[in-house]
C-alpha positions in Angstrom: 166.5 38.5 -59.5 169.4 36.6 -56.6 168.5 33.8 -55.1 170.6 32.7 -52.0 169.2 29.2 -52.1 140.1 34.7 -49.5 134.7 40.5 -49.1 132.9 39.1 -45.8 134.9 36.3 -44.8 137.5 38.2 -43.9 135.2 40.8 -41.5 133.2 37.4 -39.6 136.8 36.1 -38.9 138.5 39.8 -37.8 135.0 39.7 -35.2 135.9 36.3 -34.0 139.6 36.9 -33.6 139.7 40.0 -32.1 137.3 39.4 -30.0 139.9 37.9 -27.9 142.9 38.6 -29.2 146.9 39.6 -27.4 146.3 42.9 -25.2 149.0 45.1 -26.2 147.2 45.6 -30.0 147.4 49.8 -28.7 149.5 52.0 -31.2 152.8 53.4 -30.8 155.6 55.6 -31.6 157.6 55.1 -35.4 160.6 53.8 -34.7 163.0 54.8 -38.0 166.2 53.9 -36.9 168.6 52.6 -40.0 170.2 54.7 -42.2 167.3 56.2 -45.2 169.0 56.1 -48.4 166.9 58.3 -50.1 163.1 56.9 -49.9 160.4 58.8 -48.5 157.2 57.5 -45.3 158.0 54.0 -47.6 156.0 55.8 -50.7 159.0 57.2 -52.5 161.2 55.7 -54.6 164.7 55.8 -53.5 166.9 57.9 -56.3 170.0 54.5 -55.8 170.1 51.6 -56.9 169.2 49.6 -53.6 169.6 46.3 -52.4 168.1 44.6 -50.2 167.8 40.9 -48.3 164.5 38.9 -47.6 165.1 35.6 -45.7 162.6 32.7 -45.8 161.7 30.1 -45.0 162.9 26.8 -47.5 159.3 25.1 -47.8 158.9 25.5 -51.5 155.6 27.2 -51.9 156.8 29.4 -49.4 159.3 30.5 -51.7 157.2 31.2 -55.4 155.6 33.3 -52.7 158.8 35.3 -52.4 159.9 35.2 -55.7 156.7 36.8 -56.6 156.1 39.1 -54.8 159.8 40.0 -55.2 160.0 39.9 -59.0 155.9 42.2 -58.8 157.6 44.9 -56.9 160.8 45.2 -58.6 158.7 45.9 -62.1 157.5 49.2 -59.2 160.6 49.7 -57.7 163.6 49.3 -61.1 166.3 50.8 -58.4 165.1 48.1 -55.9 167.3 44.5 -56.2 165.6 42.4 -54.2 167.6 38.7 -52.7 166.0 36.1 -51.4 167.6 33.8 -48.9 165.7 30.5 -47.3 166.3 29.0 -44.5 165.2 25.7 -43.1 162.0 25.1 -41.3 160.6 24.4 -37.5 163.6 24.2 -34.6 166.4 24.3 -36.7 164.9 27.3 -38.9 163.9 29.2 -35.3 167.3 28.5 -34.9 168.8 30.1 -37.1 166.9 33.6 -37.0 167.7 33.9 -33.1 170.7 33.8 -34.5 171.1 36.1 -37.0 169.5 38.6 -34.5 171.9 37.8 -32.1 174.6 37.7 -33.6 173.9 41.5 -36.1 173.3 38.8 -39.2 169.6 39.7 -40.3 168.7 40.5 -44.0 166.4 43.3 -43.7 163.4 41.4 -44.3 162.4 38.7 -43.4 159.3 36.1 -42.9 158.2 34.5 -39.5 155.6 33.4 -37.4 153.0 35.8 -36.0 151.4 34.9 -32.5 153.8 33.8 -29.1 156.9 32.7 -31.2 156.9 36.3 -32.6 157.0 37.8 -29.4 159.7 35.7 -28.9 162.2 37.0 -30.9 162.0 39.9 -28.7 160.9 42.4 -31.2 161.0 46.0 -29.3 165.3 45.1 -29.7 165.0 43.2 -32.6 162.8 44.8 -35.1 161.7 48.0 -36.8 157.9 49.3 -35.0 155.7 50.0 -37.5 153.4 50.5 -36.3 152.3 54.7 -37.9 152.9 53.2 -41.4 150.5 54.0 -43.5 150.6 50.8 -44.7 148.9 49.5 -41.8 145.6 50.8 -42.7 144.7 47.9 -44.9 145.3 45.8 -42.5 142.1 44.1 -40.3 143.0 44.4 -36.5 143.1 41.1 -35.6 146.6 40.5 -36.8 147.6 43.1 -36.1 147.1 41.4 -32.3 149.6 38.5 -33.3 152.6 41.1 -34.3 151.8 43.5 -31.7 154.3 43.8 -28.3 153.8 46.6 -25.8 151.6 48.1 -27.5 153.2 48.5 -31.2 152.7 46.6 -34.0 156.2 45.0 -35.9 154.7 43.2 -38.9 152.6 42.6 -41.3 150.5 39.9 -42.7 152.4 37.7 -45.9 149.8 34.8 -47.0 145.9 34.5 -46.6 144.6 32.6 -42.8 144.7 28.5 -42.3 142.9 26.4 -41.1 144.2 23.3 -38.5 142.5 20.2 -39.0 142.3 17.0 -41.3 142.8 16.0 -44.9 140.8 13.1 -45.9 141.1 10.9 -49.0 137.4 11.2 -50.5 137.5 8.1 -52.9 138.0 6.0 -49.1 135.5 6.9 -47.8 132.9 6.8 -50.4 134.9 3.1 -51.4 133.9 2.3 -47.8 131.1 3.8 -47.7 132.3 6.3 -44.2 130.9 9.7 -43.8 132.9 12.9 -42.6 133.1 12.5 -39.1 131.5 15.2 -35.9 132.8 14.0 -33.0 136.3 12.5 -31.8 134.2 8.9 -31.3 132.7 8.7 -35.3 136.1 9.8 -36.3 138.0 7.1 -34.5 135.2 3.9 -36.3 135.8 5.3 -39.6 139.8 5.0 -38.6 139.0 1.2 -37.8 136.7 0.6 -40.9 139.8 1.9 -43.1 143.0 -0.6 -40.6 140.2 -3.1 -41.4 139.9 -2.8 -45.4 143.9 -3.2 -44.9 144.7 -0.8 -47.9 145.7 2.4 -47.0 146.7 4.4 -43.5 144.9 5.6 -41.5 146.9 8.3 -40.0 149.3 9.4 -41.5 152.1 10.0 -39.2 155.0 12.7 -40.3 157.6 12.6 -37.7 160.6 12.8 -39.7 159.0 16.7 -40.4 159.1 17.1 -36.6 156.5 20.1 -36.4 153.9 17.8 -38.6 153.1 16.3 -34.8 151.9 19.3 -33.4 149.1 19.4 -34.9 146.1 17.4 -33.6 147.5 19.0 -30.3 147.3 22.1 -31.4 144.1 21.7 -33.9 142.2 20.6 -31.1 141.3 24.2 -30.1 138.0 25.0 -30.4 137.5 21.9 -28.7 138.7 23.2 -26.6 137.9 27.0 -25.2 134.5 26.1 -26.2 135.0 23.4 -23.3 136.5 26.4 -20.9 136.5 29.2 -22.5 138.1 31.1 -20.0 141.3 28.6 -20.4 143.9 31.1 -22.3 143.6 34.1 -20.2 144.2 31.6 -17.0 147.2 30.0 -18.8 149.0 33.3 -19.2 148.3 34.1 -16.1 149.5 30.6 -14.7 146.2 30.3 -13.2 145.5 26.5 -15.1 148.3 24.4 -16.6 148.0 21.7 -19.9 148.2 18.3 -17.5 145.7 19.5 -14.8 143.1 20.7 -17.6 140.5 17.8 -18.7 140.0 19.8 -21.7 143.8 20.3 -22.7 144.9 16.9 -21.6 142.4 15.4 -24.0 144.7 17.1 -26.7 147.4 14.9 -25.7 144.6 12.0 -25.6 144.1 11.8 -28.6 147.4 11.8 -30.5 148.5 8.9 -28.3 144.7 7.1 -28.9 146.1 7.2 -32.2 149.4 5.6 -31.7 147.6 3.2 -28.8 145.3 1.8 -31.8 147.8 1.3 -34.4 146.2 3.5 -36.8 149.4 5.6 -37.6 152.1 4.1 -40.4 155.2 1.8 -39.0 157.1 4.4 -41.1 155.8 7.9 -39.4 159.9 9.0 -37.3 161.0 8.5 -41.0 158.3 9.6 -42.8 158.5 13.4 -44.1 155.5 16.5 -44.5 156.5 16.1 -48.6 156.4 12.1 -48.4 152.5 12.4 -46.3 151.1 14.5 -48.9 152.0 11.6 -51.2 150.4 9.4 -49.7 147.3 11.4 -48.8 147.1 12.5 -52.9 147.7 8.9 -53.9 145.4 7.0 -51.4 148.1 5.2 -49.8 146.7 7.2 -46.4 143.3 7.6 -45.2 143.7 10.9 -42.8 146.2 13.6 -42.8 146.2 15.9 -39.5 148.0 19.6 -41.2 147.6 23.0 -41.2 145.9 24.7 -44.6 149.0 25.8 -45.6 148.9 22.3 -47.6 146.0 23.1 -50.2 148.9 25.2 -52.6 151.3 22.0 -52.4 148.5 20.2 -53.3 147.7 22.1 -55.7 150.9 22.2 -57.6 152.1 18.9 -56.9 149.2 16.4 -57.5 147.0 17.5 -59.9 145.5 15.0 -61.0 144.4 14.3 -57.5 143.0 18.0 -56.0 139.1 16.7 -56.3 140.0 13.4 -54.1 140.7 15.7 -51.4 138.4 17.1 -49.1 138.9 18.7 -45.2 137.1 18.6 -41.7 137.5 20.3 -38.7 139.1 18.0 -36.2 136.3 16.7 -34.0 135.3 17.5 -30.2 133.6 15.0 -27.9 130.3 17.2 -29.2 128.7 17.0 -32.3 126.8 20.3 -31.4 129.3 21.8 -31.4 131.8 21.8 -33.8 134.3 24.4 -35.6 137.6 25.2 -36.9 140.5 26.1 -35.2 142.4 29.1 -37.0 145.8 29.9 -38.0 147.0 33.4 -38.5 149.4 34.2 -41.6 152.8 34.4 -40.9 154.4 38.0 -41.1 157.3 40.1 -42.8 159.2 42.1 -39.9 161.9 44.1 -41.0 165.2 44.6 -39.0 165.9 47.5 -36.5 169.2 47.6 -37.4 169.3 47.2 -41.7 170.1 49.8 -43.3 168.3 50.0 -45.7 164.8 50.4 -43.5 163.2 53.3 -46.2 163.3 49.8 -49.2 162.3 47.5 -46.6 158.9 49.0 -45.4 158.6 49.9 -49.6 158.1 46.3 -49.3 156.3 45.5 -46.6 153.6 48.2 -47.7 153.6 45.9 -51.2 153.5 43.0 -49.6 150.4 44.1 -47.6 148.3 45.5 -50.0 145.3 44.1 -52.4 148.0 43.8 -55.7 149.9 42.5 -53.3 147.4 39.0 -52.6 146.0 39.1 -56.2 150.2 38.3 -56.6 150.2 35.8 -54.2 146.7 34.1 -55.2 148.2 33.9 -58.3 151.4 31.7 -57.9 149.7 29.8 -54.4 146.3 28.7 -53.8 144.4 31.1 -50.3 143.4 28.6 -47.8 141.5 31.4 -46.2 140.9 34.9 -46.0 143.2 37.0 -46.3 143.2 40.2 -43.6 144.2 43.0 -46.2 141.3 44.9 -46.4 139.6 44.3 -49.7 140.8 41.4 -51.1 138.9 38.5 -51.7 139.8 34.8 -52.8 139.9 33.6 -55.9 136.1 32.1 -57.2 139.0 28.8 -59.0 140.3 27.5 -55.4 139.4 23.7 -55.0 136.5 23.0 -53.4 138.1 21.4 -50.0 139.3 24.6 -49.9 136.0 25.8 -49.8 133.9 22.7 -48.2 136.4 25.1 -45.1 133.9 28.9 -46.4 130.9 26.9 -43.9 132.9 27.3 -40.9 133.4 31.0 -41.5 130.2 32.1 -42.5 128.5 30.0 -39.0 130.8 32.1 -37.1 132.5 28.1 -36.5 135.7 29.2 -35.4 138.7 30.4 -33.2 141.7 31.1 -33.6 144.5 29.1 -32.1 146.1 29.1 -28.6 149.0 30.6 -29.6 147.5 34.1 -31.4 145.1 34.4 -28.2 148.1 33.5 -25.2 152.5 33.9 -25.9 152.8 31.1 -23.9 153.7 29.0 -26.1 156.7 26.2 -25.9 159.5 26.0 -28.5 160.1 21.9 -26.9 156.5 20.8 -28.1 157.6 19.0 -31.5 159.4 17.3 -29.4 156.9 16.4 -26.9 155.0 15.8 -29.4 156.8 13.0 -31.4 156.9 11.4 -28.5 153.5 11.0 -27.5 152.0 10.5 -30.8 155.5 7.7 -31.3 154.5 6.2 -28.0 157.5 6.9 -26.1 155.1 8.5 -23.7 152.0 9.1 -22.6 149.9 11.8 -22.8 149.8 12.3 -19.3 153.8 12.8 -19.2 153.3 14.8 -22.2 151.3 17.4 -21.3 152.8 17.8 -18.2 156.3 17.9 -20.5 154.4 20.8 -21.8 153.8 22.7 -19.0 157.4 22.6 -18.0 158.3 23.7 -21.5 156.3 26.7 -21.2 157.1 27.5 -18.0 160.2 28.3 -19.2 159.0 30.3 -22.0 156.9 32.0 -20.3 159.7 33.7 -17.0 161.6 34.5 -20.6 158.7 37.2 -21.4 158.8 37.6 -18.3 154.7 37.1 -17.7 153.0 37.9 -14.1 152.3 34.8 -12.3 155.7 32.7 -13.3 
């Protein structure tokens, strides 16, 4: 190949997420635009050799996963060659995807976010409608809702679910006699003890990679919906704002508090995501607010330190309402104007199969349940992945806001850098984000904006 650069638990997650899914999850008509090169209905092998392209972000785990998909797929379909292209992550990568779509230079298949960010790509104009494809029968409805627009389904899951919360170093916790916190005040108390001990940074900040600054705010949504169950609907209808809702403003206040109390590394603005994982694994940092998709990178890069790391949900202010915010996996999409539609369908059908998840599990540790019927996570996942299981088993999960509302402002990561680094206070940051989401909502043509 050429390169240009978790059965029952899944049902639990599906029940949790679908109860508050996007409205646009019904059927639609299939769009078969593009040039047919011999494959029929996404099931047959093309008669001639065909090369298709696939674009993914350049995070090493994503590249490993994509290469594994490609190798296994090409073994099944020897007449199809898949060329892998990579792009940066974060806002830079978003801009590249949007530019390539706007200029007609998009790859045949591309991996991108599900949820609100997907809706910002004008799906009906740029993505192939996959609603009526046979492989959709394998995919749980809870995921389909996050890649739907105007009743049409446009993507397939490209990995397992993720959780937003806090990785922590178990050695530091053991040395200082700390317990996993169930409330924010308990987490603050733990950080105070870590700071006083002077041996490790209490909270790792990696704002050189600006997207990482969002986690404290975004992972707090389980706590928001526990206090204000109807917030997502009111937010989407512009009946509620971030700055004007105490529960959501509290998320920004938590981020500000970490800075105000001096818990974060002073070089946070120059520290990268990879450096943050290294600090956590080596015990130079005690906590790292992060998505569980960091699991494979930890396993791959710090195998001797895996047992030293744990994971807990971001605490709220009520220990009786402790739970985990869940991220849906990203998705694979087909560019609507691809000249190799049927071959691209074959690739997505493979990715959205049990066999596809088995291939994925061999090269990257699952970070939560898969959303493919019949798929399971292997028994040998790291202990800190298993620490997430009780949240799913006890129905203590909620989807992140961006999966139940189409409104997410593109500048959140810059705003949370400013709050997390003390440039703006929580109220200023929340107000700035309200202005940011207003632009996005108007672009989507949502009522009430």
